[in-house]
C-alpha positions in Angstrom: 28.0 64.8 51.1 29.0 63.1 54.4 30.1 59.6 55.2 26.3 58.9 56.2 25.4 59.3 53.1 28.2 57.5 51.0 27.6 54.5 52.6 24.0 54.6 52.0 24.4 55.2 48.7 26.7 52.3 48.1 23.8 49.9 49.9 21.5 51.6 47.0 24.3 50.9 44.2 24.2 47.0 45.1 20.4 47.1 45.2 19.7 48.2 42.2 22.3 45.7 40.4 20.1 42.9 42.6 17.1 43.9 41.4 18.4 43.7 38.2 19.8 39.7 38.6 16.1 39.3 39.9 14.3 41.1 36.6 16.3 38.5 34.5 15.5 35.3 36.8 11.7 36.3 36.3 12.0 36.8 32.3 13.5 33.6 32.2 11.5 31.7 34.8 10.1 29.9 31.1 13.6 29.4 29.8 14.7 26.0 29.7 17.5 25.1 31.5 18.0 28.4 33.5 19.0 28.3 36.1 18.1 31.2 39.0 21.2 33.9 40.1 22.0 35.0 43.1 24.1 38.5 44.0 27.0 37.2 46.9 27.5 40.1 49.0 30.3 41.2 51.4 31.0 44.3 53.8 33.7 46.5 53.1 35.5 47.7 55.8 37.5 51.5 55.0 39.1 53.5 57.5 38.7 57.0 57.9 40.8 59.9 57.4 41.5 61.9 60.5 39.4 61.4 63.7 40.6 61.1 67.4 41.1 57.7 67.7 44.2 56.1 66.4 44.6 54.8 62.5 41.1 56.6 62.7 37.6 55.3 62.3 36.4 52.4 60.5 33.6 53.0 58.0 31.4 50.1 56.8 30.2 49.8 53.1 28.3 47.4 50.8 29.8 45.6 47.6 28.5 42.7 45.8 31.4 40.8 44.5 29.9 38.1 42.4 27.1 36.6 40.7 26.0 32.4 42.2 24.4 30.2 40.8 21.6 28.0 41.8 22.7 24.6 40.3 19.8 22.3 41.2 18.1 20.6 39.0 14.6 22.1 37.6 11.5 20.2 37.2 11.6 17.7 34.3 8.7 18.2 31.7 7.4 15.6 29.0 7.1 16.6 26.0 7.0 13.6 23.5 9.3 15.5 20.8 11.9 12.9 20.2 14.4 15.4 20.1 13.4 17.4 23.1 16.5 15.8 25.7 17.0 16.6 29.5 20.5 15.3 31.5 19.2 13.8 35.1 21.4 15.2 37.8 24.9 16.3 36.7 25.8 16.8 33.3 25.8 19.3 30.2 25.6 18.2 26.1 28.7 19.9 24.4 28.0 22.2 21.8 30.2 23.1 18.5 30.6 26.7 18.0 32.7 29.1 16.0 34.4 30.0 19.6 34.9 26.2 20.7 33.0 24.1 22.8 30.2 25.1 24.6 28.0 23.4 27.4 24.3 23.7 27.7 21.3 22.1 29.8 19.0 23.0 27.6 17.7 19.8 25.6 15.1 21.2 23.1 17.1 20.4 19.9 15.9 20.3 16.3 16.9 19.6 12.9 18.5 21.9 10.3 17.9 21.7 6.3 21.1 19.2 5.9 19.2 16.9 8.9 22.2 17.7 11.7 21.1 17.8 15.3 21.4 21.4 16.2 20.6 23.8 18.9 17.7 26.3 18.4 20.7 28.9 17.3 22.0 26.1 15.0 25.1 25.3 16.8 25.9 21.0 16.2 25.3 19.2 19.0 28.4 16.8 19.0 29.0 13.4 19.8 31.7 11.5 22.1 34.5 11.6 19.2 33.5 15.4 18.9 31.7 15.1 15.9 27.6 16.5 14.8 25.1 14.0 14.1 23.8 13.9 11.0 20.6 11.9 10.1 19.3 10.7 6.5 16.2 11.6 5.0 14.8 7.7 5.7 15.8 8.2 9.4 12.3 8.4 10.8 12.6 6.4 14.0 14.8 8.7 16.3 16.0 6.7 19.3 18.0 8.1 22.2 19.2 5.9 25.5 19.5 6.9 28.1 23.4 6.3 28.1 22.8 8.7 25.3 23.3 6.4 22.6 21.4 7.7 19.7 19.8 5.2 16.6 17.8 4.8 14.2 15.6 2.0 11.9 18.6 2.4 10.1 21.6 1.9 13.0 23.5 4.0 15.5 24.8 7.2 14.6 27.2 7.5 18.2 26.8 8.2 21.8 26.2 12.3 23.0 29.2 13.7 25.1 28.0 14.4 28.2 30.4 15.9 30.5 30.7 17.4 33.9 32.7 20.4 35.6 34.5 19.5 39.2 33.3 23.3 40.2 30.2 24.4 38.0 30.4 27.8 40.0 33.3 28.7 37.5 31.0 28.0 34.5 30.8 31.6 32.7 27.4 32.2 30.8 27.8 33.3 27.1 24.5 33.4 24.5 21.8 31.2 23.6 21.8 29.6 27.1 25.5 27.7 27.0 28.2 28.1 29.5 32.0 28.1 28.8 34.9 27.4 30.8 38.6 27.6 30.5 38.7 24.4 32.8 38.6 20.8 31.2 35.4 19.1 31.8 35.1 15.4 33.0 33.4 12.8 30.4 30.4 11.0 32.2 29.9 7.4 31.3 27.1 6.4 33.3 25.1 9.7 32.1 21.1 9.6 32.4 19.5 10.9 29.2 15.6 11.3 29.2 14.3 11.6 25.5 11.1 13.2 24.8 11.5 15.5 27.7 12.7 18.9 28.9 14.3 20.4 32.4 12.4 23.6 32.9 14.2 26.7 34.6 14.7 26.2 38.4 13.3 29.7 38.9 10.3 29.4 41.9 8.4 32.8 40.4 7.0 33.5 44.3 10.2 33.6 46.0 11.9 35.6 43.0 8.6 38.4 43.0 8.9 38.7 47.1 12.4 39.0 46.6 11.9 42.3 44.3 9.5 43.8 46.8 11.5 43.6 49.5 14.7 44.9 47.5 12.4 47.5 46.1 11.1 49.0 49.7 14.7 48.9 50.7 15.7 51.1 47.6 13.1 53.2 48.2 13.7 53.5 52.1 17.2 53.8 51.2 16.4 56.7 48.8 14.1 58.6 51.3 16.9 58.7 53.8 19.0 60.0 51.7 17.3 63.2 50.8 16.4 63.9 54.6 20.1 63.8 54.9 20.8 65.9 52.5 17.9 68.2 53.5 19.3 68.2 57.1 22.8 68.9 55.9 21.1 72.1 53.8 19.7 73.5 56.9 22.5 73.2 58.4 24.7 75.0 56.0 21.4 77.6 56.0 21.5 78.1 59.5 25.8 78.5 59.5 25.4 81.0 56.8 22.6 83.3 59.0 24.9 82.7 61.6 27.7 84.1 60.1 
């Protein structure tokens, strides 16, 4: 395969991975707290072997180097559920898991059979003291203040642990809408927690569909180019064999 086909194939492989990212965005357009992802591309220059030029010619390939997330806020949706929570602007809820503390923007919480405040996957929501919240059967009027303080008609249970990261792009996505980090987060002493509301995904469906159409067309165009290039090389080889 000639260099032109190899270069075209590098672009086609990158577009294929981009289509996967776009498809994942569309699939999560209704996922609470989901953040849109993008692929970051760079031009990868490689010096070719041989050639008449000193040092050889340079070939330009396409390479995707990272997946970048858009951490802008999603639209807020009022649900009326006292255990649905949203954080305005920056901040993450701290969740306890068997693998350690994890972080999320998805605040659709619930009570398990023991009266513990948990995520949809059953992991406990942690307080500033890194302890879970437990409600008794008599706790019926659950109130959560904007600073994260949780109380009922029977008194105060504690304060939600809301944290921030200096560089949220270092967060790693894990299962269940959670993030992990090797960095120590900063405690947010002035959070804005909204009870009875959820943060929707910040995916823009029309934008993502447009991106998918454009990427699909580019993929098909490169596919046609590679097929034509293969046909050209085959014709050259046939012509050469006939002369021989």
